[in-house]
C-alpha positions in Angstrom: -60.5 175.2 145.4 -60.7 171.4 145.6 -60.2 168.9 148.6 -57.2 167.0 147.9 -55.1 164.9 150.1 -51.7 166.2 151.8 -49.6 163.9 149.6 -51.4 165.2 146.7 -50.5 168.8 147.5 -46.8 167.8 148.2 -46.9 166.3 144.6 -48.7 169.3 143.1 -46.1 171.8 144.5 -43.2 169.6 143.1 -44.9 169.5 139.6 -45.5 173.2 139.4 -42.0 173.9 140.6 -40.4 171.5 137.9 -42.5 173.1 135.3 -41.7 176.6 136.2 -38.1 176.2 136.6 -35.9 173.6 134.8 -33.2 173.6 137.3 -35.5 172.0 139.8 -34.6 168.3 140.5 -35.9 165.5 142.8 -33.6 162.9 144.2 -33.4 160.2 146.8 -33.8 156.7 147.9 -37.1 155.4 146.8 -38.5 158.4 145.0 -39.3 156.3 141.8 -40.2 153.1 143.8 -43.8 151.8 143.4 -45.4 153.8 146.1 -43.3 156.8 145.4 -43.1 158.1 148.7 -46.5 157.9 150.1 -47.6 158.9 146.5 -45.8 162.5 146.6 -43.4 161.8 143.8 -46.0 160.3 141.2 -45.9 161.1 137.6 -42.6 163.5 137.9 -40.7 161.6 135.4 -43.2 162.9 133.0 -42.6 166.6 133.1 -39.4 166.6 131.2 -37.6 164.4 128.6 -34.6 164.8 130.5 -34.7 162.8 133.8 -35.1 165.1 136.7 -36.3 162.8 139.1 -33.9 159.9 140.1 -33.0 157.0 142.8 -30.0 157.1 144.9 -28.0 154.6 146.4 -28.2 153.8 150.3 -25.5 156.4 150.9 -26.9 159.2 152.7 -23.9 161.3 153.4 -22.8 161.1 149.9 -26.2 161.7 148.5 -26.5 165.0 150.4 -23.2 166.0 149.6 -24.0 165.9 145.9 -27.0 167.7 146.5 -25.3 170.4 148.1 -22.5 170.6 145.2 -25.6 170.8 142.8 -27.2 173.6 144.7 -24.0 175.5 145.1 -23.6 175.3 141.1 -27.0 176.8 140.3 -29.3 173.6 140.3 -32.1 173.3 143.0 -32.3 169.7 144.4 -35.0 168.6 146.5 -33.9 165.3 148.3 -36.0 163.1 150.4 -35.1 161.0 153.2 -38.2 158.4 153.7 -37.3 158.5 157.6 -35.8 161.4 159.4 -33.3 159.0 161.0 -31.8 158.4 157.6 -30.6 161.8 157.4 -28.5 161.4 160.8 -26.0 159.7 158.3 -25.8 162.9 156.8 -25.6 165.4 159.6 -22.1 166.4 158.7 -23.1 167.8 155.3 -26.2 169.4 156.5 -24.7 171.3 159.6 -21.0 171.9 158.5 -21.7 172.3 154.6 -25.3 173.2 153.6 -26.0 175.6 156.7 -22.6 177.3 156.5 -21.8 177.9 152.9 -23.5 181.4 152.4 -21.8 182.6 155.6 -18.5 181.4 154.8 -18.6 183.0 151.4 -19.7 186.3 152.8 -23.5 185.7 151.1 -21.8 185.4 147.6 -22.9 181.6 147.2 -26.1 180.0 148.2 -27.2 176.7 148.8 -31.2 176.3 147.4 -31.7 173.1 148.8 -34.8 171.1 150.1 -34.4 168.0 152.2 -37.8 166.5 152.9 -37.9 164.3 156.2 -40.6 161.9 156.9 -41.4 161.8 160.7 -44.0 160.2 162.6 -45.4 157.4 165.0 -46.9 154.1 164.7 -47.0 150.6 163.1 -44.2 149.2 165.3 -41.4 151.1 164.0 -40.0 151.3 167.5 -36.9 153.4 168.6 -35.2 153.8 165.3 -37.8 154.7 163.0 -40.6 156.7 164.8 -38.6 159.7 166.1 -39.7 163.7 165.5 -36.4 165.3 165.7 -37.2 168.8 164.7 -35.4 170.6 167.5 -32.3 168.9 166.5 -32.4 170.8 163.0 -33.7 174.0 164.5 -30.9 174.4 166.6 -28.7 175.1 163.6 -28.2 178.8 162.3 -28.4 178.7 158.5 -31.1 176.3 158.2 -34.9 176.8 158.0 -37.2 174.1 159.5 -40.7 173.8 157.9 -43.6 171.6 159.3 -46.9 171.9 157.8 -49.8 170.2 159.2 -52.7 170.7 156.3 -52.5 170.0 152.6 -53.1 173.6 152.0 -49.9 174.6 154.0 -47.9 171.8 152.6 -48.4 172.9 149.0 -47.8 176.7 149.8 -44.8 176.1 152.2 -43.0 173.4 149.9 -43.4 176.0 146.8 -41.7 178.8 149.0 -39.2 176.3 150.4 -38.1 175.2 146.7 -38.0 178.9 145.8 -35.8 180.2 148.9 -32.1 180.3 148.6 -31.5 178.8 151.9 -31.3 175.1 152.8 -34.8 174.1 154.1 -35.5 171.1 156.3 -39.3 170.1 155.4 -40.8 167.9 157.9 -43.8 165.6 156.8 -45.6 163.4 159.3 -46.5 160.1 157.8 -49.9 160.2 159.5 -50.8 163.5 157.6 -50.3 162.2 154.0 -53.9 160.9 153.9 -55.6 163.7 155.5 -57.4 166.6 153.4 -58.1 170.1 152.9 -59.1 172.5 150.3 -56.2 173.7 148.2 -56.2 176.0 145.3 -55.1 174.4 141.8 -52.9 177.7 141.2 -49.4 178.4 142.1 -49.1 180.2 145.6 -46.7 180.6 148.2 -47.0 180.9 152.1 -44.2 183.0 153.6 -41.8 181.0 155.6 -41.6 182.1 159.2 -45.2 183.0 159.7 -47.7 181.0 162.0 -51.3 180.7 161.5 -54.1 181.3 163.9 -56.5 178.5 163.4 -59.0 179.7 166.0 -59.2 183.0 167.9 -59.8 182.5 171.7 -59.7 184.3 175.1 -59.3 181.3 177.5 -55.8 180.0 176.7 -53.1 179.9 173.7 -52.4 176.5 172.4 -49.4 176.4 170.3 -48.6 173.3 168.1 -47.3 172.1 164.7 -47.4 169.1 162.3 -49.4 166.2 163.4 -49.9 167.6 167.1 -52.1 170.2 165.4 -54.7 167.6 164.3 -54.7 166.4 168.2 -55.5 169.9 169.1 -58.3 170.4 166.7 -59.8 167.1 168.3 -59.6 168.7 171.7 -61.2 171.8 170.3 -64.3 169.9 169.9 -64.2 168.6 173.5 -63.3 172.0 174.9 -66.3 173.8 173.1 -68.7 171.4 174.8 -67.0 172.6 178.1 -67.2 176.4 177.3 -63.5 176.8 177.0 -62.5 178.9 174.2 -58.5 178.5 173.1 -56.7 180.3 170.9 -55.0 178.0 168.4 -51.5 178.5 166.8 -50.1 176.5 164.3 -46.4 177.2 163.9 -45.9 176.1 160.2 -42.3 177.0 160.7 -39.9 176.3 163.4 -37.1 178.4 162.3 -37.5 181.2 161.9 -40.1 181.2 164.8 -43.2 183.6 164.9 -42.4 185.1 168.2 -44.4 188.0 168.0 -47.8 186.3 167.0 -47.2 184.0 169.7 -46.5 186.7 172.4 -49.3 188.6 171.3 -51.8 185.7 171.6 -50.5 184.9 175.2 -50.6 188.6 176.1 -54.5 188.3 175.4 -55.3 185.1 176.9 -52.5 185.2 179.8 -52.1 181.4 179.5 -50.1 179.0 177.3 -50.0 175.3 176.6 -47.4 174.0 173.8 -47.9 170.7 172.3 -44.5 169.3 171.3 -44.2 166.9 168.2 -41.1 165.5 169.5 -39.6 165.3 173.2 -40.0 167.8 175.5 -36.4 168.0 177.0 -34.5 171.0 174.9 -37.4 170.8 172.3 -39.3 173.2 170.4 -41.7 173.5 173.3 -38.9 174.5 175.7 -38.0 177.6 173.4 -41.4 178.6 173.0 -41.8 178.8 176.7 -38.4 180.5 177.0 -39.5 183.4 174.4 -42.8 183.8 176.2 -41.5 183.9 179.8 -38.5 186.1 178.8 -40.9 188.5 177.1 -44.1 188.9 179.1 -43.6 186.8 182.4 -45.4 189.4 184.4 -48.6 189.1 182.2 -48.9 185.4 182.7 -52.1 184.2 184.7 -50.6 181.0 185.1 -47.3 179.3 184.5 -46.9 178.0 181.1 -47.2 174.2 180.3 -45.9 171.7 177.6 -46.8 168.2 176.5 -44.6 166.1 174.5 -43.4 162.5 173.9 -42.4 161.1 177.2 -38.5 161.2 177.9 -37.6 157.6 176.7 -37.1 155.8 173.4 -40.1 154.7 171.5 -41.0 151.0 172.2 -42.0 148.8 169.1 -45.0 147.3 170.8 -48.3 149.2 170.7 -49.2 148.3 174.5 -46.2 150.3 175.5 -46.0 152.9 172.7 -49.5 154.4 173.4 -48.2 155.7 176.8 -45.5 157.7 175.0 -47.2 160.0 172.7 -49.3 163.1 173.4 -53.1 162.9 172.6 -56.2 165.1 172.4 -57.2 163.7 175.8 -53.9 164.6 177.4 -54.4 168.1 175.9 -57.9 168.6 177.3 -56.8 167.3 180.8 -53.9 169.7 180.8 -56.1 172.6 179.9 -58.5 171.7 182.7 -55.6 172.0 185.0 -54.2 175.1 183.7 -57.8 176.7 184.1 -58.2 175.1 187.5 -61.5 173.3 186.2 -63.4 170.7 188.3 -62.9 167.3 186.8 -66.8 166.8 187.4 -67.5 169.0 184.5 -65.4 166.5 182.4 -68.4 164.2 182.5 -68.9 160.8 181.1 -70.9 161.9 178.3 -68.1 163.9 177.0 -65.7 161.0 177.5 -68.0 158.5 175.8 -68.5 160.8 172.7 -65.2 161.8 172.1 -62.5 159.6 173.3 -61.5 156.8 170.9 -59.1 153.9 171.4 -55.3 154.1 170.8 -54.3 153.0 167.3 -50.9 153.0 165.5 -51.9 153.3 162.0 -53.3 156.8 160.5 -56.0 155.0 158.7 -57.6 151.6 157.6 -56.1 151.5 154.5 -52.5 151.9 155.7 -50.5 148.7 154.9 -46.9 150.0 155.8 -44.5 152.7 155.0 -43.4 151.5 151.6 
């Protein structure tokens, strides 16, 4: 295995699937622009002499309808919206058509469609361009919702999504595209609906997905210095949800903290806490807790937006509350060594989303 970036893993998965299956096509607004959607669609036009990657007009509802029609007819389209908000213009197509077609045809017809949606915070994008709307799509039967946090998972889950016969919503947090992990060169798939234990522990179960998993792993380093041993679960798929893995973990630790990538109200974290409470309520040592974006549209200015998003600092502080740890243990040395200033760009090289 070699270490590659998240965006390179997405690109590699697309190339592999296009080479293996001539029915796979890539479409969407800006797929062939100079930055190639954070580099994820680089060089796809070189795979075939037939044009299997093409730009689409700014007409999201029509584009999605075309993709659904292609999928029903035997093509495997991958359509990308460079921001999740753009897909809101196509919700009728996604909810009433893509998600329902197999059911309405008694399973005789399928919609093998992948919709890539870019989410994430920062860079002054404000209330209309920085939302994480996983729960909106996860509420719909007939859709599968995938949200990888690492390059390794991004490649394996995207390949599995493209080869699935159902419509898939594939979330990519823009702050993850430049992160790296070890990824095999070869073809491999990761089963949809299977969460992953990133660290086994005994004191508390932490559940997260997407970029919040990065924040959890930062918090893990601080917790280690406080002799706190959490079990960390990365969801990877939000629908289907790996309920069994989560429940078994909380049975062991007796405590649960869920980090939501979006808002708490009616969110993914609310669903996970409901599942655990309904299943093993009397085995809990303390009430489950959740952290998410504060319940307001995101301000454009960083001086306000920095108060909106969960961070590893908030994760540590909430775990201390759950475990009833004296704040004195959270000493200045730990604060000075681990807490960094808030920023609204993913890395120093970031110069904008396009």
